[in-house]
N, C-alpha and C positions, 0 to 999 in steps of 0.2 A: 162372166167366165163360163164356158160352157162345162158340162159334166165330163166330157172326154178329157178336157184340159185338167179338171180337178182330180180324175183318176190317174192321169199322169203324173201329177204332183205328188199323189197318195203313194205311187209306186216309188218316187224318189224319197219320200219321207220314210217311208217302212219297207223293210227287207222281210220276205217270207222265205223260209229256209226249212228243209226236211231235217229233223234231229236223227240223224244216221250215224253217230258217234257216241261212245258211252259219256264224253263230255257234254254233248248236246242234250242227251237224255236225261242226265243229271239236272241242267238247266231247266227242262220241262218239269221234273218232279219238284224242284225248289219253287218255280213259279207256280205250280198247282198248289202247293202247301200254303204259298202266301195267299192265294186268291181262295181256295176252298176251305182252308182250316183257319186261317188268320183274319182274313176280310169278311167272308161269308158265314163262317161257322159251320160249314155242311159236314165236315169230316173231322175225326178226332183230333188231329194235329199232333201226332206222336212225332218226335225227332224234327227234322227239317225238309223232309221229302213226303210227298203224297202220291202213292201209287197202288195198284191192286192187280189181282191175277190176270185180268184182261190186257195189261200192258204188254205182255209176252206175245200176244197176238195182234198187236196194233202198230199202226204208223203214227208218227207225231210230227207235228210241224210247229215252228215258232215264228212269231212277228216280233220284229226288232226295230226300234226306232233308231234309224241310221245316225242322226245328229248327236246321240248320246250313248249309242250301243246298248241302250236299256232294253230288257225283255219285257214286253208288254202284253203279249197274248200267247196262247197255245190252243192247240185243238188236235184230236185224235180220231182215227178210224179204226174201229175193231172188226177184224173179219169174222166171219161166221166159222164156227168149229166145224171141220172136215169130218168130224165123227159125232157120234152120239144121237140121241132122238130128238134133239131140239137145235135151234142155230146157237145157243148158248151165247147170247150176247147181253150186255148189261141191262137192257130192257126186259130180259127175260123174267128178272125177279119183280117187275112193276106190272106187267101186262098179263092178261089171261092168255092161257094157251092158244086159242084160236087165232089170236092177233099175229102170234109169233109164227104159227103154221102157215099163216097166210102170206108171209113174205118168201120169195123166191130164195132157194137155199144157196144156189150157185152165184157167186159174185156178188154177194149181199155185205155191206159193211155198215156198222152203226157209227154214226158222228157223235162223239161225246167229248166231255171235258172241253167244252166250246167255251174259252174264258178270256176275259180282258181285264187287266189289272184295274183296280178301283179308280185310280188316279187319272186314268185314261178312257174309262169305260164308255163315257159320253162325249170324248173328243172326236173331233172331224178334222179332215184336211180340205177346206173349202166345201164343206158339206158332204165329203165321202166318209162314210162310218168305217171305224176300224174291222168291223165284222166282215166287210168285203175282202180284207186282206186275209182273215182266217179261211173265209171261202175259197180263195185262190190256193190255199195251203191244202185245203179239202180235195180239190181237183187235182192237184199235183199228186196227192197220196193215192187217190183213186186210180189214176193211170199207174202209178208205180206198182199198185197192189192187185190190179185186175178187178176192181169193184166197179160193177155196172148198176148197182142198185143201192141207194142211200136210205137208212132208215134212222130214226131219232126219236127221243122224248124231249119236246121243246116247249119252252113258255109261249103262250099264245101271243104275248108281245112281240117275242123274236120271230115268230112265224109271219106276223104282220109287217114287221120291218123288211123280212127277208122278201115278202111279196112285192113290197114297194120297190125293190131292186131286181125284179122279174125272176126272182127265185121262188118257186112253187113246189110245195109240198103236199102230199094228200093225206088226210086224216085217216087213221085205221084203228078202229075200236074207241071206246069212251076215253075221255080225260082221266089220269090218274094223278094221285096225290104223291108228290116227291119234291119236298122243299117248296111247297105251292103246287098249285094245279099245273099239270103238264099234259101235252097232247102228243100221243104216239102218232107217228106219221112216217110215209115212205116216199120215194120217188125214184124212178129209172133216170139215171145220171143223162144219158143221151136226151131224152125228152125235156129234162131240165134245162140243159144247156141250149137245146133247140128253140125252146119257148123264150129264154132269156135272150138268145140272138135277135129273136123277132121284136121283143118288146123294149129291151134296154141294151142294144147293141155295144154301147159303151162299157156297160157292166162286163157283157161277154168278153169283150176285147181284153179287159183287165184281169178277170179271173182265169181266164184261158191263156193269157199271155199272147193274145193274138191267134189262138187257136193252137199253138204250139205245145201246151200242156195236155191237150186231150186230142188224140189222133182219130178218134172215131168220128163219123160224120154227125153232127147234132141231128135229132130227129124233130121235126115241127109236130105240135100237138095243138088241139083245138083248146080255145079259151074256155 
C-alpha cells in the first residue's frame, strides 16, 4: 500500500477539528487532564480539567477516532502576547531571554500540549502516525490565527519522528530540562510546508488537505 493511500485511510479513521465551542474546549481540557495529570503525572491533577493562563490566548484542536467517537489527541497554539517586553509564551519560563528575543514577534505561535492518549500513542493506521493528525490541526489553527512562525520545546525523539515525515524545526539555544530533556526550536511555517512538499508530498497533501488549509504559497528551502 502506498503512503498516500495510508494517509487517506488515516483521514478516514481520524477526524481533526478546531475546538471552537465551550463544549469542545471542555473536552480539550478533560483530555489534557487525562494525559498530563493521570497518565504522565506532569501536572497536579486538581479537578477534572487541565488548563493554564495561556489557554485564553490559544487555539485548540482535537483528534477524534471516527469509529468510536473517542477523543484521542489534542494540540494548541499559543499566540505571542501583543504587549509586554517579551513574547510571553509558555517556553519563556524555560529558556534564556536571548532565545525568546531571537523569535520573530509578529505572527509567532508556540505549539504546546501536543498530546495523544496513552492507549493510542504508538498506534498507526497503515504506518501513518497519529502525530500527523495533530500537525494537520496545527496547520489549520495557524491559518485561522495568522501564525507564520512556529516555536516549541520538544523531545528529541519527537523532532526526529517529525523530520522523518518531512517536518523540520531549527534548534535555538541549548536543550532544557522539562519533564526530561527538551529542545527549544522554531520554524517559519511557509518554509516547513515548502520543504515538506518537496520531501514528502503525501504528508503535505494530508496535513494541508491538498493545500486548502494553508493559502500562502509554500516556500522551498535548501536541505
